[in-house]
C-alpha positions in Angstrom: -0.1 0.2 0.3 1.8 3.6 -1.1 1.0 6.4 1.3 -1.8 8.1 -1.2 -4.0 4.9 -0.9 -3.6 5.2 2.2 -4.6 8.5 3.2 -7.7 8.3 1.0 -8.3 5.0 3.0 -8.6 7.0 6.0 -10.6 9.7 4.6 -13.2 9.1 6.1 -12.1 9.0 9.7 -10.1 12.0 10.0 -6.6 13.8 9.7 -3.7 10.6 10.1 0.1 11.0 10.0 1.7 8.8 7.8 5.7 8.1 8.4 8.0 5.3 7.3 8.3 2.6 9.6 10.2 -0.8 8.7 8.7 -2.2 6.1 6.0 -0.2 5.5 3.8 2.9 7.3 3.2 3.6 11.5 -0.7 5.4 10.9 -1.3 8.3 14.3 -3.3 10.1 14.9 -3.5 13.3 18.1 0.3 11.4 17.9 -1.1 8.3 18.6 0.3 5.1 16.6 -2.5 2.8 16.0 -1.8 1.1 12.5 1.2 -0.4 11.1 0.8 -1.1 7.0 3.9 -3.7 6.6 3.7 -6.4 3.3 1.4 -8.3 4.5 -1.4 -6.2 4.5 -3.0 -3.4 7.0 -2.9 -4.3 11.1 -4.7 -2.3 13.7 -4.3 -1.9 17.3 -6.2 -4.3 19.9 -6.4 -4.9 22.8 -9.1 -7.1 25.2 -12.3 -5.2 24.0 -11.5 -5.2 20.3 -9.8 -8.7 19.7 -13.3 -10.4 19.8 -14.5 -8.6 16.6 -11.0 -8.8 14.5 -11.6 -12.7 15.9 -15.6 -13.1 14.6 -14.4 -11.6 11.8 -11.7 -14.7 10.7 -8.7 -12.0 11.4 -5.2 -13.4 12.8 -2.6 -11.1 15.0 0.2 -10.0 13.4 3.3 -11.8 13.0 6.8 -12.7 11.4 9.2 -15.1 11.7 13.2 -14.8 12.7 15.9 -17.0 12.1 14.8 -19.3 15.1 10.7 -19.0 15.4 7.6 -17.2 14.3 6.6 -14.1 16.5 3.4 -13.4 17.1 2.4 -9.5 17.9 -1.0 -9.7 19.8 -1.6 -5.6 19.7 -1.9 -5.6 16.1 -4.5 -7.0 14.1 -5.1 -7.7 10.8 -7.8 -5.6 9.1 -10.3 -7.1 7.8 -10.4 -6.9 3.8 -14.0 -6.3 3.2 -13.4 -3.3 5.3 -11.5 -2.0 2.4 -14.5 -1.3 0.0 -16.5 0.2 3.5 -15.2 3.5 4.2 -17.8 4.5 7.1 -17.1 1.1 8.5 -13.3 1.7 8.0 -13.1 4.6 10.0 -15.1 3.4 13.3 -12.7 0.4 13.4 -10.4 2.8 13.4 -11.4 5.0 16.1 -12.0 1.8 17.9 -7.9 0.7 17.3 -6.8 4.5 18.1 -9.1 4.2 21.8 -7.4 0.7 22.1 -4.1 2.7 21.3 -4.5 5.1 23.9 -5.8 2.9 26.7 -2.8 0.9 25.8 -0.7 4.2 26.1 -2.1 4.8 30.1 -1.4 1.5 31.3 1.7 1.8 30.5 4.4 1.6 33.6 6.4 5.0 34.7 9.8 4.4 34.2 11.6 2.9 37.4 13.2 5.4 40.3 17.1 5.2 40.8 16.6 4.2 44.8 16.8 7.5 46.8 20.0 8.4 48.3 22.1 6.1 46.3 23.7 7.8 43.7 24.1 6.3 40.6 27.6 4.5 39.5 28.8 7.6 37.4 27.8 9.8 40.4 30.2 7.3 42.6 32.8 7.1 40.4 33.5 11.2 40.1 33.0 11.5 43.9 35.7 9.5 44.0 37.8 11.3 41.5 37.6 13.9 43.1 38.0 13.0 46.4 41.4 11.5 45.1 42.6 15.0 43.4 41.7 16.9 46.9 43.8 14.7 48.3 46.6 15.3 45.9 46.6 18.9 46.1 46.4 19.1 50.0 49.6 16.7 49.8 51.4 19.5 47.7 50.3 22.4 50.0 51.0 20.7 53.0 54.9 19.8 52.1 
């Protein structure tokens, strides 16, 4: 799928941002990525709320193969082929995918904070180096 086709496809949904990603495009709205257009097809973001809709349509989750195994990405599911001909219903599915992406964004755990009172290794090394140079300076002035 090329960029122009994707812009036309999402016309009923509203404005989208389409960026080069992997072997295709990442599609986002309001700064949230909710769809992927890859060689294998168009995949929408899904979660426990929307996966049953994809399953009912016979869709499968996105997957790719490495040398060692096949990786299944259960958070993106293939858009049912019939929706390419129904732009109004495709827009509904896109809104549901955007909502799933927003829910997932809200669930992300905050980054772990460093333990209070315990400086990072780099800081410890810098402090030790400062102490050594202060000792050397003191020895020079004392003599």
